[in-house]
Steps between C-alpha positions, in 0.01 A plus 500: 500500500370148545737203480375209294520170695576311178813708445609419858455129428697528175780687676507240778519215248776678311695556820451139613604361161813715507594397855410128482802379295739661749352316799660177381847654533455586867397145590805349333769724652519325840559150362850500356747787453606375156138460389426847634786648297379327184146617568616859550704485181200370305279769651734785404540361149120505471480858629766622255328319211167663585664843515669452162179378332300788650749763385514348151122501470478857629767620257299349213180690590603840363620377159180297458292810571713699254458236228122525536503881471778584257524440126775464242861528606407593855325166535815324377706698752261393777552135402878518552491462882269198467744339257780554754285350780411203282859440400620536860256237627654227283 
């Protein structure tokens, strides 16, 4: 099996873009303990927000697929979880 160099470049860019925002947090930690605590708090709030958004999007994938495939009352039943997700995001 031959590895495509373009896919290696794409993976490297993806990895670098994922790691780059976190490099700013390491530079700021040594300056001031209070600033470091605020930075860590902001970072963990960001991580939790990303987790919640990812789980919400993933839980919407199955009902969307079911809506595309099912008809009639089954389609209406598949829309119920999306209504709950939409109402919960307000």
